[in-house]
C-alpha positions in Angstrom: 0.0 0.0 0.0 1.7 3.2 -1.1 1.8 6.2 1.2 0.2 8.4 -1.5 -3.1 6.6 -2.1 -3.5 4.3 0.9 -7.1 5.4 1.4 -8.1 4.8 -2.2 -6.5 1.3 -2.1 -8.4 0.5 1.1 -11.6 1.1 -0.8 -12.5 4.8 -0.4 -12.3 6.9 -3.5 -12.5 10.5 -2.3 -12.4 11.9 -5.8 -15.4 9.8 -6.8 -17.2 10.9 -3.6 -16.6 14.6 -4.4 -18.0 14.0 -7.9 -21.0 12.2 -6.5 -21.8 15.0 -4.1 -21.5 17.5 -6.9 -24.0 15.5 -8.9 -26.4 15.5 -6.0 -26.0 19.2 -5.5 -26.7 19.8 -9.2 -29.9 17.7 -9.0 -31.1 19.3 -5.8 -30.6 22.7 -7.2 -33.5 22.0 -9.6 -36.1 21.9 -6.7 -39.0 24.1 -7.6 -40.5 25.4 -4.3 -43.2 27.7 -5.6 -42.1 30.2 -2.9 -39.0 32.0 -1.8 -36.3 29.8 -0.3 -36.0 30.0 3.5 -32.5 28.6 3.4 -29.7 30.8 4.8 -26.7 30.7 2.4 -23.9 28.7 4.1 -22.3 26.8 1.2 -20.0 24.0 2.3 -20.6 24.5 6.0 -21.3 21.8 8.6 -25.0 22.4 9.0 -27.8 24.0 7.0 -29.9 26.7 8.5 -33.6 27.4 7.5 -35.3 30.6 8.6 -38.6 29.7 10.3 -39.5 33.0 12.0 -38.0 36.5 12.3 -34.5 36.1 13.6 -35.0 32.4 14.2 -33.5 29.5 12.3 -33.3 25.8 12.6 -29.9 24.2 12.0 -30.0 20.7 10.3 -27.3 18.1 9.9 -27.2 14.4 9.1 -24.4 11.8 9.5 -23.6 8.3 10.5 -21.1 6.1 12.2 -19.5 4.6 9.1 -17.3 1.5 9.0 -16.5 1.8 12.7 -19.6 -0.4 12.9 -17.6 -3.2 11.2 -15.2 -3.3 14.2 -18.1 -3.0 16.7 -19.8 -6.0 15.2 -16.6 -8.0 15.0 -15.9 -7.3 18.7 -19.5 -7.8 19.7 -19.7 -4.4 21.3 -22.4 -2.2 20.0 -23.3 -0.2 23.1 -21.1 2.8 22.3 -21.8 3.3 18.6 -24.9 5.3 19.4 -22.7 7.8 21.1 -20.7 8.1 17.9 -23.9 8.7 15.9 -25.1 11.4 18.2 -21.7 13.0 18.3 -21.2 13.2 14.6 -24.5 15.0 14.2 -24.5 17.4 17.2 -20.9 18.4 16.7 -21.8 19.6 13.2 -24.8 21.5 14.3 -22.9 23.5 16.9 -20.5 24.7 14.2 -23.0 27.3 13.0 -23.6 28.6 16.5 -26.8 26.6 17.1 -27.9 24.7 20.2 -28.9 21.1 19.3 -32.3 20.1 20.6 -33.2 16.7 19.1 -32.1 13.9 16.8 -33.8 11.1 14.9 -32.0 7.9 14.4 -32.1 5.5 11.4 -31.0 1.9 11.9 -30.7 -0.3 8.8 -30.2 -3.9 9.7 -30.2 -7.3 7.8 -32.8 -8.7 10.2 -34.3 -7.3 13.5 -32.2 -8.4 16.5 -33.6 -7.2 19.8 -30.2 -7.5 21.6 -28.4 -5.6 18.9 -31.0 -2.8 18.7 -31.1 -2.4 22.5 -27.3 -2.2 22.6 -27.4 0.5 20.0 -30.1 2.2 22.0 -28.0 2.3 25.1 -25.3 4.3 23.2 -27.9 6.6 21.7 -29.3 7.3 25.1 -25.9 8.0 26.6 -25.0 10.2 23.7 -28.2 12.2 24.0 -27.6 12.7 27.7 -24.1 14.0 27.0 -25.4 16.3 24.3 -28.5 17.4 26.2 -30.8 16.5 23.4 -33.9 14.4 22.9 -34.4 11.4 20.6 -38.2 11.5 20.1 -38.3 8.9 17.3 -36.5 7.1 14.6 -36.7 4.3 12.0 -35.7 0.6 12.0 -35.4 -0.8 8.5 -35.0 -4.5 7.9 -33.0 -4.7 4.6 -31.7 -8.2 4.4 -31.4 -8.1 0.7 -29.3 -4.9 0.8 -27.5 -4.8 4.2 -25.2 -7.4 5.8 -25.0 -6.3 9.4 -26.1 -3.0 10.7 -25.8 0.7 9.8 -26.6 3.6 12.1 -27.2 7.2 11.1 -29.1 10.1 12.3 -30.4 13.6 11.6 -30.2 16.4 14.1 -31.8 19.8 14.5 -31.1 22.8 16.7 -32.0 26.4 16.9 -30.0 29.6 16.3 -30.8 33.3 16.2 -30.1 34.4 12.6 -28.0 37.3 13.9 -26.0 34.9 16.0 -25.0 32.4 13.2 -21.3 31.6 13.4 -20.2 31.0 9.8 -16.5 32.0 10.1 -16.7 35.1 8.0 -15.5 37.3 10.9 -12.3 35.3 11.3 -9.4 37.7 10.8 -5.6 37.6 10.6 -4.2 37.4 14.1 -7.1 35.5 15.6 -6.2 32.5 17.8 -7.1 29.0 16.9 -7.9 26.8 19.9 -7.8 23.0 19.6 -9.8 20.6 21.7 -8.4 17.0 21.9 -10.1 14.1 20.3 -10.5 10.7 22.0 -9.0 8.8 19.1 -10.2 8.2 15.6 -13.7 9.4 16.4 -15.8 8.1 13.4 -13.6 8.7 10.4 -11.0 6.8 8.5 -11.9 3.3 9.7 -11.7 1.7 6.3 -8.0 2.7 6.1 -7.4 1.9 9.8 -8.8 -1.6 9.5 -6.7 -2.2 6.3 -3.6 -0.9 8.0 -4.0 -2.9 11.2 -5.1 -6.1 9.5 -3.5 -9.1 11.2 -3.1 -7.5 14.6 -4.9 -9.1 17.6 -7.7 -6.6 18.6 -7.5 -8.0 22.1 -3.8 -7.2 22.6 -1.9 -3.9 22.9 0.7 -3.9 20.0 4.1 -3.0 21.4 2.5 -1.9 24.6 2.1 1.6 23.2 -1.6 2.1 23.6 -2.0 1.2 27.2 -5.1 -0.9 26.5 -6.3 -3.5 23.9 -6.3 -2.3 20.3 -10.0 -3.0 19.8 -10.9 -0.9 22.8 -8.8 2.0 21.5 -10.4 1.8 18.1 -14.0 1.8 19.6 -13.4 4.7 21.9 -16.5 6.9 21.4 -16.4 10.2 19.6 -16.2 13.2 22.0 -19.4 15.3 22.2 -18.4 18.9 22.4 -21.9 20.5 22.8 -21.8 21.6 26.4 -18.5 23.6 26.4 -19.2 25.1 23.0 -22.8 26.2 23.9 -21.4 27.6 27.2 -18.8 29.5 25.1 -21.4 30.9 22.7 -23.5 32.1 25.7 -20.5 33.9 27.2 -19.0 37.3 26.4 -16.3 35.6 24.2 -16.5 36.8 20.6 -16.5 33.5 18.7 -15.4 34.0 15.1 -15.4 30.4 13.9 -16.1 26.8 14.9 -14.9 23.7 13.1 -15.5 20.0 13.8 -12.3 18.2 12.8 -13.3 15.0 10.9 -12.2 13.6 7.6 -9.9 16.2 6.1 -8.2 17.1 9.4 -7.5 20.7 10.2 -8.2 21.5 6.5 -11.8 21.6 7.7 -11.0 25.1 8.8 -11.3 26.1 5.2 -15.0 25.5 5.4 -15.3 28.7 7.3 -16.5 31.6 5.2 -13.7 34.1 5.7 -11.0 34.6 2.9 -8.2 33.9 5.3 -5.6 31.2 6.0 -4.7 29.1 9.0 -1.3 28.4 10.5 -1.1 25.4 12.8 2.2 26.1 14.6 1.6 24.2 17.9 -0.5 21.1 17.1 -2.0 19.0 19.9 -0.1 15.8 20.7 -0.7 13.0 18.3 -2.0 9.8 20.1 0.0 6.6 19.5 -2.9 4.9 17.7 -2.4 7.2 14.7 1.3 6.4 14.6 0.5 2.7 14.7 -1.8 3.1 11.7 0.7 5.1 9.7 3.5 2.6 10.4 1.5 -0.5 9.8 -0.2 0.8 6.7 2.8 2.7 5.2 0.6 5.8 5.2 2.5 9.1 4.6 2.2 12.0 7.0 0.3 14.2 4.6 -2.3 11.6 3.9 -2.7 10.8 7.6 -3.5 14.5 8.2 -5.9 14.6 5.3 -7.9 11.6 6.6 -7.7 11.6 10.4 -8.2 14.2 13.1 -4.7 13.4 14.4 -5.6 14.2 18.0 -7.6 17.4 17.5 -11.4 16.9 17.4 -12.7 20.5 17.4 -11.3 24.0 16.8 -12.5 27.4 18.0 -11.4 30.7 16.4 -11.4 33.7 18.6 -9.8 37.2 18.8 -6.4 37.0 20.4 -7.6 39.1 23.4 -10.3 36.4 24.0 -7.8 33.5 24.0 -7.2 33.3 27.7 -10.8 33.3 28.6 -11.7 30.8 25.9 -9.0 28.4 27.2 -10.2 28.8 30.8 -13.7 27.9 29.8 -12.8 25.0 27.5 -10.3 23.5 29.9 -13.0 23.2 32.5 -14.4 20.4 30.3 -11.4 19.4 28.3 -8.1 20.0 30.2 -6.0 19.3 27.0 -7.5 22.3 25.1 -4.7 24.6 23.9 -3.8 27.3 21.4 -2.7 25.5 18.2 -2.2 28.3 15.8 -3.4 31.6 14.3 -5.3 33.0 11.4 -3.2 34.4 8.6 -3.9 36.5 5.5 -2.9 33.7 3.1 -6.4 33.0 1.9 -7.4 29.4 1.4 -4.1 28.0 2.8 -3.6 25.8 5.9 0.0 25.3 6.9 1.4 22.9 9.5 
């Protein structure tokens, strides 16, 4: 597996995915409403916002757990994947400055299995508790002809004042970038991770570097960042940008609307699990940073004079939060 296209060789063609999304966007652009659109223009952002009343919008996002479920099924441990499902949705909704309120889940399964579904429900309930949201309903689809195993996804909505939307357009050169640690891979890059680590015993700790069994490290749930971010948004801190670091790594900062660049000069420590994947899969450093969060799960952009207060608030929830860089005037460029 070459270091240049390890992800593609493991079965994920990002170029094809980009083309597929472009096709979807073209088709959806032909929707005829018969009325003015209520959508707030936020192209490429983490969540969509629809105006529902004067100065009130609902933020919408949808996501799933992905191939982390393959490992969860293999290890017979499905009681945490619901946390991942909640996290991937609510962490996107907060990026526009919204407070998540509720989520609907969608479980596609080959055949209904009460034990499997209850285990998934345990995680969903735990995730909802951590995020402070409700799960008032959902869907269970038995798709034996299409699905082998189970897939878990969801759709989340929250509310945001239209004049309080955080889209990143106010990010300015000199602003501080604060990083909040991830718990591990979160819910991205598992196809490559599994290919890279193939042959290793999931019940053992390779080389003793992880401090726990490999399978346990891989299934560590995605961190839910809702409470500290909502607390920050309600404070006097002038939040200029919020980015959930998923596939694409810190390049996700480019989804913010401002014509600026980002210099990551003091990255958070890289957990040993990422080093293990890179070594075993012969994955180059550049590709690792393009696919994985590399230890940073969320970023906050604030004016430099708000940096200390921001760190104080975030560290009350996540002690490892730290300044990782600054905003530059090199538009569209992320440097590490």
